[in-house]
C-alpha positions as CSV (number, residue, x, y, z in Angstrom):
1,M,-215.9,32.6,-122.5
2,S,-216.5,36.1,-122.4
3,E,-216.5,38.6,-125.6
4,L,-213.3,40.4,-126.6
5,K,-213.8,44.0,-125.7
6,I,-211.0,46.7,-126.5
7,Y,-210.5,50.3,-125.2
8,D,-210.8,52.4,-128.2
9,S,-208.8,55.6,-127.8
10,L,-210.8,57.6,-130.5
11,S,-214.1,57.1,-128.9
12,R,-212.6,56.6,-125.2
13,T,-214.8,53.7,-124.4
14,L,-214.6,49.9,-124.1
15,V,-215.8,48.2,-127.5
16,E,-216.9,44.7,-128.4
17,F,-214.5,43.7,-130.8
18,S,-216.0,42.8,-134.5
19,P,-213.2,42.4,-137.1
20,R,-214.0,44.1,-140.4
21,D,-213.5,40.5,-142.3
22,P,-214.9,37.4,-140.1
23,G,-212.3,35.1,-138.9
24,K,-209.2,37.7,-139.8
25,V,-207.7,40.7,-138.0
26,G,-205.6,43.1,-139.4
27,I,-203.5,45.3,-137.3
28,Y,-201.1,48.0,-137.9
29,A,-198.6,49.7,-135.5
30,C,-196.2,52.4,-136.0
31,G,-193.0,50.8,-136.0
32,L,-189.0,51.4,-136.3
33,T,-187.1,54.5,-137.2
34,P,-183.9,53.0,-136.8
35,Q,-181.0,55.3,-135.8
36,A,-179.8,54.1,-132.3
37,P,-179.9,50.9,-130.3
38,A,-183.6,49.9,-129.1
39,H,-184.2,50.8,-125.5
40,I,-186.7,49.1,-123.1
41,G,-189.5,51.5,-124.0
42,H,-189.0,50.4,-127.5
43,M,-190.1,47.2,-126.7
44,R,-193.5,47.6,-124.6
45,G,-195.5,47.7,-127.7
46,A,-193.5,44.8,-129.4
47,V,-194.0,42.6,-126.3
48,L,-197.8,43.5,-125.9
49,F,-198.8,43.0,-129.5
50,D,-196.7,39.6,-129.7
51,V,-199.2,38.4,-127.0
52,I,-202.0,40.2,-128.5
53,R,-201.3,38.0,-131.5
54,K,-201.1,35.1,-129.4
55,W,-204.4,35.4,-127.7
56,L,-206.3,36.4,-131.2
57,R,-205.1,33.0,-132.6
58,H,-206.1,31.0,-129.4
59,L,-209.3,33.2,-130.3
60,G,-209.7,31.4,-133.6
61,F,-208.6,34.5,-136.0
62,S,-205.9,34.7,-138.3
63,V,-203.7,37.8,-137.7
64,D,-202.1,40.1,-140.3
65,F,-199.8,42.4,-138.1
66,V,-198.0,45.1,-140.3
67,Q,-195.5,47.6,-139.3
68,N,-193.7,50.3,-140.8
69,F,-189.8,50.3,-141.5
70,T,-189.2,54.1,-141.9
71,D,-186.1,53.6,-143.6
72,I,-185.7,57.6,-144.4
73,D,-186.2,60.3,-142.0
74,D,-184.7,63.4,-140.5
75,K,-183.1,61.8,-137.3
76,I,-181.7,58.8,-139.6
77,I,-180.2,61.6,-142.0
78,R,-178.6,63.3,-139.1
79,R,-177.2,60.2,-137.4
80,A,-175.5,59.2,-140.9
81,Q,-173.9,62.8,-140.9
82,E,-172.8,62.2,-137.4
83,E,-171.2,58.6,-138.2
84,G,-169.9,59.7,-141.5
85,T,-171.8,57.0,-143.4
86,S,-175.0,56.9,-145.2
87,P,-178.9,57.0,-144.3
88,E,-179.3,53.6,-145.8
89,E,-176.3,52.5,-143.8
90,V,-177.8,53.6,-140.6
91,A,-181.1,52.3,-141.1
92,R,-179.6,48.9,-141.7
93,K,-177.3,48.8,-139.2
94,Y,-179.6,49.9,-136.1
95,G,-182.5,48.0,-138.2
96,Q,-180.8,44.8,-137.6
97,M,-180.0,45.5,-134.0
98,Y,-183.5,45.7,-133.4
99,F,-184.3,42.7,-134.9
100,D,-181.9,40.8,-133.0
101,D,-183.5,42.5,-130.0
102,L,-187.1,41.3,-130.7
103,E,-185.7,37.8,-131.5
104,A,-184.1,37.9,-128.1
105,L,-187.3,38.6,-126.4
106,G,-189.3,35.9,-128.2
107,V,-191.2,38.4,-130.3
108,E,-192.9,37.1,-133.5
109,P,-191.6,39.5,-136.2
110,A,-194.3,41.7,-138.0
111,R,-195.0,41.9,-141.5
112,W,-192.4,44.8,-142.2
113,V,-193.2,47.3,-145.0
114,Y,-190.5,49.6,-146.1
115,V,-190.8,53.3,-146.7
116,T,-188.5,53.6,-149.8
117,Q,-189.9,50.6,-151.3
118,N,-193.5,52.2,-151.4
119,I,-192.5,55.6,-152.6
120,P,-195.2,55.6,-155.7
121,E,-198.1,54.5,-153.6
122,I,-197.3,57.5,-151.1
123,V,-197.0,59.9,-154.3
124,A,-200.2,58.6,-155.3
125,M,-201.8,59.4,-152.2
126,I,-200.6,62.9,-152.0
127,E,-201.9,63.4,-155.4
128,K,-205.5,62.4,-154.5
129,I,-205.3,64.8,-151.5
130,I,-204.5,67.7,-153.3
131,E,-207.1,66.9,-156.1
132,R,-209.7,66.6,-153.1
133,G,-208.6,70.3,-152.0
134,H,-207.3,69.3,-148.6
135,A,-203.4,69.8,-149.5
136,Y,-201.4,72.5,-151.7
137,A,-198.3,72.5,-153.0
138,V,-195.6,75.5,-152.6
139,D,-192.1,75.5,-153.7
140,G,-191.5,71.8,-154.0
141,D,-193.3,71.2,-150.4
142,V,-196.8,69.8,-150.1
143,Y,-198.5,70.6,-147.0
144,F,-201.8,69.4,-145.5
145,R,-204.7,72.0,-145.2
146,V,-206.0,71.0,-141.6
147,S,-209.0,73.9,-141.9
148,S,-210.4,71.5,-144.7
149,L,-211.4,68.9,-142.1
150,P,-213.9,70.2,-139.2
151,Q,-213.3,67.1,-137.5
152,Y,-209.5,67.8,-137.1
153,G,-208.3,67.2,-133.7
154,K,-211.1,64.4,-132.8
155,L,-208.4,62.1,-131.5
156,S,-206.6,64.3,-129.0
157,R,-209.6,66.2,-128.2
158,R,-207.8,69.4,-129.6
159,K,-209.3,72.5,-131.1
160,I,-207.2,73.8,-133.7
161,S,-207.5,77.4,-132.6
162,E,-205.8,76.1,-129.2
163,M,-203.2,73.7,-130.6
164,Q,-199.4,74.7,-130.6
165,A,-197.1,73.4,-132.9
166,G,-195.7,70.0,-131.6
167,A,-193.0,67.5,-132.5
168,R,-191.7,67.2,-135.9
169,I,-193.9,70.3,-136.7
170,E,-192.1,73.0,-138.7
171,V,-193.1,76.6,-138.7
172,D,-193.1,77.9,-142.3
173,E,-194.4,81.1,-143.0
174,R,-195.5,79.9,-146.7
175,K,-198.2,77.6,-144.8
176,E,-201.9,78.8,-144.9
177,H,-202.1,77.6,-141.4
178,P,-199.4,77.3,-138.5
179,M,-200.7,73.6,-138.1
180,D,-200.7,72.5,-141.8
181,F,-198.0,69.6,-141.8
182,A,-195.6,68.5,-144.8
183,L,-196.8,65.4,-146.6
184,W,-194.0,66.0,-149.2
185,K,-190.9,67.8,-148.6
186,S,-188.4,69.4,-151.4
187,A,-185.2,67.7,-151.7
188,K,-182.0,69.3,-149.7
189,P,-178.5,69.1,-151.0
190,G,-176.9,65.6,-150.0
191,E,-180.0,64.0,-148.9
192,P,-181.6,61.4,-150.5
193,S,-184.7,61.8,-152.8
194,W,-187.4,60.6,-155.2
195,D,-188.9,62.4,-158.2
196,S,-192.6,63.4,-158.0
197,P,-195.0,66.0,-159.6
198,W,-193.5,68.8,-157.2
199,G,-190.2,68.1,-158.0
200,K,-187.3,65.7,-156.1
201,G,-188.1,65.2,-152.5
202,R,-189.0,62.8,-149.7
203,P,-192.1,61.9,-147.9
204,G,-193.1,63.6,-144.5
205,W,-193.3,61.5,-141.5
206,H,-197.1,61.2,-141.4
207,I,-198.3,60.5,-144.5
208,E,-196.0,57.5,-144.9
209,C,-198.0,55.4,-142.0
210,S,-201.4,56.0,-143.8
211,A,-200.2,54.9,-147.1
212,L,-198.7,52.0,-145.7
213,S,-201.2,51.0,-143.7
214,L,-203.9,51.4,-146.4
215,N,-202.0,49.7,-148.9
216,E,-201.4,47.0,-147.1
217,L,-204.6,46.2,-145.3
218,G,-207.2,48.5,-146.8
219,P,-209.6,50.8,-145.4
220,N,-211.5,50.6,-142.3
221,F,-209.0,47.8,-140.8
222,D,-209.3,46.6,-137.6
223,I,-206.7,48.0,-135.3
224,H,-204.3,50.9,-135.6
225,A,-201.7,50.8,-132.6
226,G,-198.9,53.2,-131.0
227,G,-197.3,54.6,-128.2
228,V,-199.5,57.2,-126.3
229,D,-196.9,60.1,-127.5
230,L,-198.1,59.4,-131.0
231,V,-201.7,60.6,-130.4
232,F,-200.7,64.2,-131.5
233,P,-199.5,65.2,-133.8
234,H,-198.5,61.8,-135.6
235,H,-201.9,59.5,-135.1
236,E,-203.9,62.8,-135.4
237,N,-202.4,63.9,-138.6
238,E,-202.8,60.2,-140.0
239,I,-206.5,60.3,-139.6
240,A,-206.8,63.5,-141.2
241,Q,-205.0,62.7,-144.3
242,S,-206.5,59.2,-144.5
243,E,-210.1,60.5,-144.3
244,A,-209.1,63.2,-146.8
245,Y,-207.9,60.5,-149.1
246,L,-210.7,58.3,-148.5
247,G,-213.5,61.2,-148.7
248,K,-215.0,59.3,-145.7
249,E,-214.5,58.5,-141.9
250,E,-213.5,55.0,-142.7
251,F,-209.7,54.5,-141.9
252,A,-209.3,52.4,-138.9
253,R,-211.8,50.7,-136.6
254,I,-210.3,50.6,-133.3
255,W,-207.2,52.8,-131.9
256,M,-205.2,51.4,-129.2
257,H,-202.3,53.5,-127.6
258,W,-199.6,51.9,-125.1
259,G,-198.2,53.8,-122.2
260,A,-194.6,54.9,-122.0
261,V,-191.7,53.6,-120.1
262,R,-190.2,56.0,-117.6
263,M,-187.0,56.2,-115.5
264,A,-186.6,58.7,-113.0
265,G,-189.8,60.3,-113.7
266,D,-189.4,61.0,-117.4
267,K,-190.4,59.1,-120.6
268,M,-187.4,57.0,-121.4
269,S,-185.9,58.6,-124.4
270,K,-182.4,59.1,-126.3
271,S,-182.7,63.0,-125.9
272,V,-183.2,62.9,-122.0
273,G,-180.2,60.3,-121.7
274,N,-182.3,58.1,-119.4
275,V,-182.2,54.9,-121.3
276,L,-181.4,51.2,-120.7
277,A,-180.6,49.1,-124.1
278,V,-183.0,46.1,-124.4
279,R,-179.5,43.9,-124.9
280,E,-178.1,45.0,-121.3
281,A,-181.3,44.4,-119.5
282,I,-181.2,40.6,-121.3
283,A,-177.6,40.3,-120.2
284,K,-177.9,41.7,-116.8
285,Y,-181.6,39.7,-116.2
286,S,-183.4,37.6,-118.8
287,A,-185.8,37.8,-121.7
288,G,-188.4,36.5,-119.6
289,A,-187.8,38.8,-116.8
290,V,-188.2,41.9,-119.2
291,R,-191.2,40.3,-120.7
292,L,-192.7,40.1,-117.0
293,L,-191.8,43.8,-116.4
294,L,-193.7,45.0,-119.8
295,L,-196.6,42.7,-119.1
296,G,-197.0,43.2,-115.6
297,T,-198.9,46.8,-115.9
298,D,-202.0,47.7,-117.6
299,Y,-200.4,48.5,-121.3
300,R,-202.5,51.9,-121.0
301,S,-200.6,53.0,-117.9
302,P,-197.1,54.1,-117.9
303,I,-194.3,51.8,-116.3
304,E,-191.9,53.1,-113.9
305,Y,-188.5,51.2,-114.6
306,S,-186.1,50.6,-111.7
307,D,-183.5,47.9,-110.8
308,E,-186.0,46.9,-108.0
309,R,-188.6,46.4,-110.4
310,M,-186.5,44.5,-112.8
311,A,-185.3,42.2,-109.9
312,E,-188.9,41.6,-108.9
313,A,-189.5,40.5,-112.7
314,Q,-186.5,38.4,-112.6
315,A,-187.7,36.8,-109.4
316,G,-190.9,36.0,-110.8
317,F,-189.6,34.5,-113.9
318,N,-187.6,32.1,-111.8
319,R,-190.3,31.3,-109.6
320,I,-192.3,30.2,-112.6
321,Q,-189.3,28.1,-114.3
322,T,-188.2,26.7,-111.3
323,A,-191.8,25.6,-110.2
324,L,-192.4,24.0,-113.5
325,A,-189.1,22.0,-113.7
326,R,-189.4,20.6,-110.1
327,A,-193.1,19.7,-111.1
328,R,-192.2,18.0,-114.4
329,Q,-189.6,15.9,-112.5
330,M,-191.9,14.8,-110.1
331,F,-195.0,14.3,-111.8
332,G,-194.4,14.2,-115.7
333,S,-194.7,16.5,-118.4
334,G,-198.7,17.0,-118.1
335,S,-199.0,17.2,-121.9
336,E,-201.7,14.8,-121.9
337,A,-203.8,16.7,-118.9
338,E,-206.7,18.7,-119.5
339,I,-206.2,22.8,-118.8
340,D,-208.1,23.8,-115.7
341,S,-211.3,25.3,-116.7
342,G,-211.6,27.7,-113.6
343,Y,-208.1,29.0,-114.3
344,M,-208.8,28.8,-117.8
345,E,-211.8,31.2,-117.6
346,R,-210.4,33.7,-115.2
347,F,-207.3,34.0,-117.8
348,A,-209.6,34.5,-120.4
349,A,-211.5,36.9,-118.7
350,A,-208.7,39.1,-118.1
351,M,-207.2,38.8,-121.7
352,N,-211.1,39.7,-123.2
353,H,-210.9,42.9,-120.9
354,D,-208.5,44.9,-123.1
355,F,-206.0,42.4,-123.0
356,N,-205.2,42.9,-119.4
357,T,-202.0,41.1,-119.2
358,A,-201.3,42.2,-115.5
359,A,-204.4,40.1,-114.4
360,A,-203.4,37.2,-116.7
361,T,-200.1,36.9,-115.1
362,A,-201.5,37.0,-111.9
363,V,-203.6,33.9,-112.5
364,L,-200.2,32.3,-113.9
365,Y,-198.8,33.1,-110.6
366,E,-202.0,31.4,-108.5
367,V,-201.5,28.5,-110.6
368,V,-197.8,28.1,-109.9
369,R,-198.5,28.9,-106.4
370,E,-201.0,25.8,-106.0
371,L,-198.4,23.7,-107.9
372,N,-195.5,24.6,-105.1
373,E,-198.3,23.6,-102.2
374,L,-198.6,20.3,-103.9
375,M,-195.1,19.7,-104.4
376,A,-194.5,20.8,-100.4
377,N,-197.3,18.7,-99.4
378,G,-195.6,15.8,-100.8
379,V,-196.8,13.8,-103.9
380,E,-198.8,11.2,-103.3
381,N,-202.4,10.5,-105.2
382,K,-201.8,14.2,-106.3
383,G,-200.4,13.3,-110.0
384,S,-203.7,13.9,-111.6
385,R,-204.2,17.5,-110.7
386,A,-200.5,18.3,-110.5
387,N,-200.3,17.3,-114.4
388,S,-203.5,19.5,-115.0
389,L,-201.8,22.5,-113.2
390,I,-198.6,21.6,-115.4
391,R,-200.5,21.7,-118.6
392,T,-202.3,25.0,-117.7
393,A,-199.4,26.6,-116.6
394,D,-197.9,25.8,-119.9
395,E,-200.6,27.2,-121.6
396,F,-200.4,30.3,-119.7
397,T,-196.7,30.8,-120.2
398,G,-197.1,30.0,-124.1
399,L,-199.7,32.7,-124.4
400,L,-197.5,35.3,-122.7
401,G,-194.4,34.5,-124.5
402,L,-192.6,33.2,-121.5
403,S,-191.8,29.6,-122.4
404,T,-190.0,30.5,-125.9
405,E,-186.5,29.3,-126.5
406,H,-185.0,32.9,-126.6
407,K,-181.6,33.2,-128.9
408,A,-178.5,34.9,-129.4
409,M,-178.5,37.8,-126.5
410,E,-179.7,35.6,-123.8
411,T,-176.2,35.9,-121.9
412,D,-174.8,35.2,-118.5
413,Q,-173.5,38.2,-116.2
414,T,-170.0,36.6,-116.9
415,E,-170.4,37.1,-120.4
416,S,-171.6,40.5,-120.4
417,R,-168.8,41.8,-117.7
418,L,-166.2,40.1,-120.2
419,M,-167.7,42.0,-123.4
420,E,-167.7,45.5,-121.1
421,L,-164.0,44.9,-120.2
422,L,-163.0,44.0,-123.7
423,I,-164.8,47.4,-124.8
424,G,-163.3,49.4,-122.3
425,L,-159.9,48.1,-123.0
426,R,-160.2,48.8,-126.9
427,K,-161.5,52.2,-126.0
428,E,-158.3,53.0,-123.9
429,L,-156.4,51.7,-126.9
430,R,-157.8,54.0,-129.2
431,Q,-157.3,57.0,-126.6
432,A,-153.7,56.0,-126.4
433,K,-153.5,55.9,-130.3
434,M,-152.8,52.2,-130.3
435,F,-155.3,51.8,-133.4
436,E,-153.4,48.5,-134.5
437,L,-154.1,46.6,-131.3
438,A,-157.9,48.0,-131.0
439,D,-158.3,46.7,-134.5
440,K,-156.9,43.6,-133.7
441,I,-159.6,43.3,-130.9
442,R,-162.4,44.1,-133.2
443,E,-161.1,41.5,-135.8
444,D,-160.3,38.9,-133.3
445,L,-164.0,38.9,-131.8
446,K,-165.6,39.0,-135.4
447,D,-163.8,35.8,-136.2
448,I,-165.5,34.2,-133.1
449,G,-168.8,35.5,-133.9
450,I,-169.0,38.7,-132.0
451,Q,-169.4,42.2,-134.0
452,L,-168.9,45.6,-132.4
453,E,-171.1,48.5,-133.4
454,D,-169.5,51.7,-132.9
455,S,-171.7,54.9,-132.8
456,V,-171.5,58.6,-131.3
457,E,-173.3,57.1,-128.3
458,G,-170.3,54.5,-127.4
459,T,-169.7,50.7,-128.6
460,T,-172.0,48.3,-128.7
461,W,-171.9,44.3,-129.5
462,R,-174.0,41.6,-131.0
463,R,-173.5,38.1,-132.0
464,S,-173.0,38.1,-136.0
């Protein structure tokens, strides 16, 4: 079997994977900032690393997969103000919706670590960065001094002199340099805050991931991952503050970045408005089809979402499921057969070449094609070969997460349409100020296990 190689975004080369600790893999992926229902784009990394974990375990590694749960953030605070609730309730509500979506897609949960539960660790990290001369406090805020690290910009290949303030970088005349970024933000009236040596406040966006990843996995952990949109400024700043804290260039061994999911030419984004909620896609198609869509393109390349591509993925998933169901009826389960070595070698070669799920999926389709040909030409004297193909297909669908029994959101189109009609009727009742009847619909649905979630973007539903 070929050796596992992974594309490292920092060196921009394909590197042979060698974990820090033999037999063990530590992975940190930037996780969730829950302030709206998750869309398809949010699930690309989740599904990718679900498959990556399965493959690493197949290779014999134990895997510790850590993700952050950002339960305090500017966007969460704004959403709480819009909905007339607390930041804690916003994080809880949308976080649970996200976890439900992951379950529906058959994604194994990460080991989630929460920002608000790690404030002392974050404060201690900031103190050490200041002590080393890489940060400074001003009026209760703390800023990282980018000019203190000559290597700043090495991930994005940018020079400080050429940089422009990017997303979530505030322009502040108190900064020594426009690109200096906040490690700690002083408290504003009405916002959640914690004690610190600089006064009450809360962590900046970037510092949380450095503190949580290093606290959970230790320095020089194996893989740090996130969407390509996080390369700058988030991951660039993570590297800077982590190396300043450690005193050496030993933060993460390999950086992985997945491409965006696009719709109508733009990155799928709530701010643009071109989003498709995960639960809507699962209800209209299936969890298996969503996974096939997300796995059918090299992870570093963008995916252009369309109904046509989603329908193709559904057709592919149906083809796999139908072929295996028919083959089991004709030949048996195949559970005692051996996996076809030729197909397995090609599947492994794809996965070991930077987790090429598109090529691996193509191998699965070839197995299904041969199985269909066997069934089309009769079953006599073909049981041994068929059972090997069934066993091989089962192995591949398992590794790709296509054989998981998905729960909760695996609904049919009739149920989805019925809920759309009920939500629409309730909206009309509320507009007509018939609030008692509208509330009765909510309570009756709650009694049968369906929870309506109201937000400024509309009403969604989930099974409670």
